[in-house]
C-alpha positions in Angstrom: 140.1 92.2 89.0 139.7 94.0 85.7 137.5 91.3 84.3 135.3 91.4 87.5 134.9 95.1 87.0 133.9 94.6 83.3 131.4 91.9 84.3 129.9 94.2 86.9 129.6 97.1 84.5 128.1 95.1 81.7 125.6 93.2 83.9 124.6 96.4 85.7 124.0 98.2 82.5 121.8 95.3 81.2 119.8 94.8 84.4 119.3 98.5 85.3 116.1 99.3 83.3 114.5 96.1 84.5 115.4 96.8 88.2 113.8 100.2 87.8 110.6 98.6 86.7 110.7 95.9 89.4 111.3 98.5 92.2 108.6 100.9 91.0 105.9 98.2 90.5 107.0 96.3 93.6 106.6 99.4 95.7 103.0 99.8 94.5 102.1 96.1 94.8 103.6 96.0 98.3 100.7 98.2 99.5 98.0 96.6 97.3 95.7 95.5 100.2 96.1 98.8 102.0 95.1 100.7 98.8 92.0 98.6 98.4 91.2 98.9 102.1 91.5 102.7 102.0 89.0 102.8 99.1 86.6 100.4 100.8 86.9 98.0 97.9 88.3 95.0 99.8 87.3 93.7 103.1 90.0 93.0 105.7 91.3 89.5 105.9 90.6 87.3 108.8 93.2 86.3 111.5 95.3 83.1 111.0 93.6 79.9 112.1 94.6 76.2 112.2 93.6 74.2 109.2 91.5 71.9 111.4 89.1 74.8 112.0 88.7 75.5 108.3 88.1 71.8 107.6 85.3 71.8 110.1 83.7 74.8 108.4 83.8 73.2 104.9 80.2 72.1 104.8 79.0 75.5 106.0 81.3 77.2 103.5 79.9 75.1 100.6 76.4 76.1 101.4 77.2 79.8 101.7 79.2 79.8 98.4 76.2 78.3 96.6 74.0 80.9 98.1 76.2 83.7 97.1 76.7 82.5 93.6 73.5 80.6 92.6 73.5 78.7 89.3 77.3 78.3 89.3 79.1 75.0 89.9 81.9 74.6 92.4 85.2 73.7 90.9 87.6 73.9 93.8 88.2 75.2 97.3 91.4 76.5 98.8 92.2 76.6 102.6 94.1 79.8 103.3 95.1 79.3 106.9 97.2 82.5 107.1 94.0 84.6 106.5 91.5 82.3 108.1 89.8 82.0 104.8 88.0 79.5 102.5 88.3 80.5 98.9 85.8 78.9 96.5 86.2 78.9 92.7 83.0 78.6 90.8 82.1 78.5 87.1 78.9 78.9 85.1 77.9 75.6 83.6 76.7 77.3 80.4 79.6 79.7 79.9 83.2 78.4 80.7 84.5 82.0 80.6 82.1 83.1 83.4 84.0 82.4 86.6 83.7 83.7 90.1 85.7 83.7 93.4 83.9 83.6 96.7 86.0 84.3 99.8 84.6 83.4 103.2 86.7 84.6 106.2 86.4 83.3 109.7 85.9 86.2 112.0 84.9 85.7 115.7 83.6 82.2 114.9 81.5 83.3 111.9 82.1 82.8 108.2 81.7 86.2 106.6 81.6 86.9 102.9 84.8 88.9 102.1 84.8 88.4 98.3 86.5 91.1 96.3 84.0 93.8 95.1 84.6 94.0 91.4 82.1 96.7 90.8 83.9 99.5 92.8 87.0 101.3 91.8 87.5 99.2 88.7 90.2 101.5 87.4 92.3 101.0 90.6 91.9 97.2 90.2 92.9 97.4 86.5 95.9 99.6 87.3 97.1 97.2 90.0 96.6 94.3 87.7 98.8 96.0 85.1 101.4 96.6 87.8 101.4 92.8 88.6 101.8 91.9 84.9 104.6 94.3 84.5 106.3 93.1 87.7 106.1 89.4 86.7 106.3 89.3 82.9 106.6 92.9 81.5 103.0 92.5 80.4 104.3 90.2 77.6 103.2 86.7 78.5 105.6 83.8 78.8 108.4 85.6 76.9 108.3 88.4 79.4 108.3 86.0 82.3 111.4 84.3 81.0 113.1 87.7 80.4 112.3 88.8 84.0 113.7 85.6 85.4 116.9 86.0 83.4 117.2 89.6 84.5 116.9 88.6 88.2 119.9 86.3 87.6 121.8 89.1 85.8 121.1 91.4 88.7 122.5 88.8 91.2 125.7 88.8 89.2 125.8 92.6 89.1 125.3 92.9 92.9 127.7 90.1 93.7 130.5 91.5 91.7 129.8 94.9 93.2 130.4 93.5 96.7 133.7 91.9 95.5 134.8 95.3 94.1 133.7 97.4 97.0 137.0 97.2 99.1 139.1 98.1 96.1 136.9 101.0 95.1 136.8 102.5 98.5 140.6 102.9 98.6 140.7 103.3 102.3 138.0 105.9 102.5 135.4 105.8 105.3 131.9 104.6 104.5 129.8 107.7 103.7 132.6 109.8 102.1 131.4 111.8 99.1 134.1 113.4 96.9 133.3 116.2 94.5 136.4 116.2 92.2 134.0 115.3 89.4 130.4 114.5 89.0 131.2 110.9 88.1 133.2 110.5 91.3 130.4 112.0 93.3 127.8 109.6 91.9 130.2 106.7 92.3 130.6 107.4 96.0 126.8 107.5 96.4 126.5 104.3 94.4 128.9 102.5 96.8 127.0 103.8 99.8 123.6 102.7 98.4 125.2 99.3 97.5 126.1 98.6 101.1 122.7 99.8 102.4 120.5 98.0 99.9 122.7 95.6 98.0 122.4 92.5 100.1 118.6 93.0 100.5 118.2 93.5 96.7 120.4 90.4 96.0 118.1 88.2 98.0 115.0 89.6 96.4 116.6 89.0 93.0 117.4 85.5 94.1 113.8 85.0 95.2 112.5 86.4 91.9 114.6 83.9 89.9 113.4 81.1 92.3 109.8 82.1 91.7 110.3 81.8 87.9 112.0 78.4 88.2 109.4 77.2 90.7 106.5 78.2 88.4 108.1 76.3 85.4 108.9 73.2 87.5 105.6 73.1 89.4 103.5 73.7 86.3 105.3 70.8 84.5 104.8 68.6 87.6 101.1 69.4 87.9 100.5 68.8 84.2 102.2 65.5 84.4 100.3 64.5 87.5 96.9 65.4 85.9 97.7 63.5 82.7 98.5 60.4 84.9 95.2 60.9 86.8 93.2 61.2 83.6 94.7 58.0 82.2 94.3 56.1 85.5 90.7 56.9 86.6 87.5 55.9 84.8 84.0 57.3 85.5 82.7 55.8 88.7 79.9 53.3 88.5 78.4 54.6 91.8 77.5 58.0 93.1 80.3 60.5 93.9 81.3 61.0 97.5 80.5 64.3 99.1 83.7 66.5 99.3 83.6 66.3 103.2 83.9 62.5 103.0 86.7 62.7 100.4 88.5 65.1 102.7 88.2 62.7 105.6 89.6 59.8 103.6 92.7 61.8 102.6 93.2 63.2 106.0 93.2 59.7 107.4 95.6 58.6 104.7 98.0 61.5 105.3 97.5 62.6 109.0 100.8 64.6 109.1 100.1 66.6 106.0 98.2 69.9 105.5 95.7 70.0 102.7 96.0 73.3 100.8 93.3 72.8 98.2 90.7 70.4 96.7 89.7 70.2 93.1 86.2 68.8 92.6 85.3 66.0 90.1 84.1 67.1 86.6 82.7 65.2 83.7 86.1 64.8 82.1 87.9 64.4 85.4 86.1 61.8 87.5 88.3 62.3 90.6 89.1 64.6 93.5 92.5 66.4 93.2 94.2 67.2 96.6 97.0 69.7 96.9 98.8 68.6 100.1 102.0 69.8 101.8 104.1 69.5 105.0 102.9 71.4 108.0 105.2 74.5 108.3 106.6 75.8 111.6 104.8 79.1 111.1 101.2 79.0 109.8 101.7 81.5 107.0 104.8 79.9 105.5 104.8 78.0 102.2 106.0 74.4 102.1 106.6 72.0 99.2 103.4 70.6 97.7 102.4 67.6 95.8 99.3 66.1 94.3 97.1 63.2 95.5 94.1 62.0 93.5 91.0 60.1 94.8 88.3 58.5 92.7 85.0 60.3 92.8 83.5 57.3 94.6 86.4 56.9 96.9 87.3 53.4 95.6 90.8 54.2 94.3 93.6 56.7 94.8 96.7 57.7 92.9 99.9 59.2 94.1 101.8 60.5 91.1 105.6 60.8 91.1 107.0 63.4 93.4 108.1 66.8 92.2 111.8 67.1 91.1 114.2 67.4 94.1 115.4 70.8 93.0 111.9 72.2 93.7 112.7 71.8 97.4 114.5 75.2 97.2 111.3 76.9 96.0 109.8 77.5 99.4 112.8 79.7 100.4 112.2 81.9 97.4 108.4 82.0 97.9 108.7 82.8 101.6 111.4 85.5 101.0 109.3 87.2 98.4 105.8 87.0 100.0 105.6 85.6 103.5 107.8 87.8 105.6 106.2 91.3 105.6 102.7 90.8 107.0 102.6 94.0 109.1 102.3 97.6 107.9 105.5 98.5 109.7 107.4 95.8 107.9 105.9 96.8 104.6 107.1 100.4 105.4 110.7 99.1 105.9 110.4 97.1 102.6 109.3 100.3 100.9 112.3 102.2 102.3 114.7 99.6 101.0 112.9 99.5 97.6 113.5 103.2 97.3 117.2 102.7 98.2 117.4 100.0 95.6 115.8 102.3 93.0 118.4 105.0 93.9 121.2 102.5 93.7 120.1 101.7 90.1 119.7 105.3 89.2 123.2 106.2 90.6 124.7 103.4 88.6 123.1 104.8 85.4 124.4 108.3 86.4 128.0 106.9 86.7 127.7 105.6 83.1 126.2 108.9 81.8 128.9 111.0 83.4 131.9 108.8 82.5 133.1 111.1 79.8 132.4 114.4 81.6 135.5 116.2 83.0 133.5 119.0 84.7 134.2 119.4 88.4 131.4 119.3 90.8 130.7 122.4 92.8 130.8 120.5 96.1 133.4 119.9 98.7 134.4 116.5 100.0 131.9 115.2 102.6 133.6 113.4 105.5 131.1 111.2 107.5 130.7 112.0 111.2 130.8 108.3 112.1 133.5 105.9 111.0 132.0 102.5 111.0 135.2 100.6 110.2 135.3 97.6 107.9 133.4 95.3 110.1 130.8 97.9 110.9 130.2 98.5 107.2 129.6 94.8 106.4 127.4 94.5 109.4 125.3 97.4 108.2 124.9 95.6 104.8 123.9 92.3 106.5 121.2 93.8 108.8 118.5 94.0 106.1 119.4 90.5 105.0 118.8 89.3 108.5 115.5 91.1 108.6 114.3 89.0 105.7 114.7 85.8 107.6 113.5 86.7 111.2 109.8 86.6 110.3 110.1 83.0 109.3 110.5 82.2 113.1 107.6 84.6 114.1 110.1 87.4 115.1 108.4 90.2 113.3 109.3 92.7 116.0 113.0 91.7 115.9 112.9 92.0 112.1 111.5 95.5 112.3 114.2 96.5 114.8 116.9 95.0 112.5 115.6 97.0 109.5 115.4 100.1 111.7 119.0 99.7 112.9 120.1 99.4 109.3 118.2 102.6 108.5 119.8 104.4 111.5 123.2 103.3 110.2 122.8 106.0 107.6 123.7 108.4 110.4 127.3 107.8 109.1 126.3 110.0 106.1 126.0 113.1 108.2 128.7 115.7 107.3 131.4 115.8 110.0 132.2 119.4 109.2 128.5 120.4 109.7 128.5 118.6 113.1 131.7 120.5 114.1 130.2 123.8 113.1 127.3 123.3 115.4 129.7 122.9 118.3 131.8 126.0 117.6 131.2 129.0 119.8 129.5 132.0 118.1 132.0 134.5 116.7 132.2 137.9 118.4 130.8 140.9 116.5 133.1 143.3 114.9 134.2 146.1 117.3 133.5 144.1 120.4 136.0 145.0 123.1 137.6 142.4 125.4 136.7 142.8 129.0 139.5 144.3 131.1 141.6 142.1 133.3 141.5 142.5 137.0 144.1 145.0 138.2 144.4 146.8 134.8 
């Protein structure tokens, strides 16, 4: 057990500053769309729609995108079914650095321009962009991305060893007990409490962060390999290129059970269409494994490159855990609550280390919780937020919100039992007050 404690202490000390950065930046990014909406800088997204509806609107969307961004060439289109949106990527033919994104959202049967307004509140957009770079790669490119991926793995070890050590550290005390024999002991009790409340939730998010890093590395390698194979396979067509609508029809007929996420248009150096296709998920907003299919610009030939490595099949779990299970403002609020708990968990761990050599006694008495959850109750309290991460995958957003709320209500065990008893005590009689005489006196 000593080596587990040492491993927990070392990994926690290493991961602590990075977890502080992740929690702070994650809290801000969690409400990114609400921040822009409140400033009027970002139009609301459309409601989820089936991909068939977006496919039917492709011709209309192409015309609108060219109208909105005249003089720029279309490079690709993405079908965002979870937001009822067609996203077009365009580029100036004379300046490769001049790019533009046009978002068209389907609202009440009409495609409306909901492109981000880059001219308003630029400082807010820049600040949130900095938060995103810090959150993903410490604003330090690929080296920062690797470091953050490693730190997510270290955090998992830290939290996992903490759960192993929890029964030994509690020494038979009830969950919620705070002792004040020393400042270090007081912080240690708070650290164990916060570890139960947020530890499982933070462990899964650390897992998803590591999964996102591994997915990005593996998927980028797969896409690069697939594109090189396509460049070597296809030659410039002798005939005229097919319209994108016809190319879409060919691939849909070839893969009727698949969902097409995006289409890359032919270019001078790439005489082919590139289709990003995936399995249809159970819930419209969920991510599923994707692979590439290429079609000659004239539709005469196609190429299906080797499939992505098998281990990438775990990537959808990480992506969905991190991005696709908190669509509502209420769920975001609960995520924010547990992010704050995770930040306090990290800070309390740092406080334990900083007070390890202090012998000064704390000026507080021992706090006994009003509610004794018992061993099973404590572990159930720790598992509730974990369950809340998975329920939205099955469309159970309300159940997830209730689960998070129950976990938050579990903190009632932290109420001081002595304070509760004091409230029930009858008021003391004032000095000098005489007892009422008994009958017959």
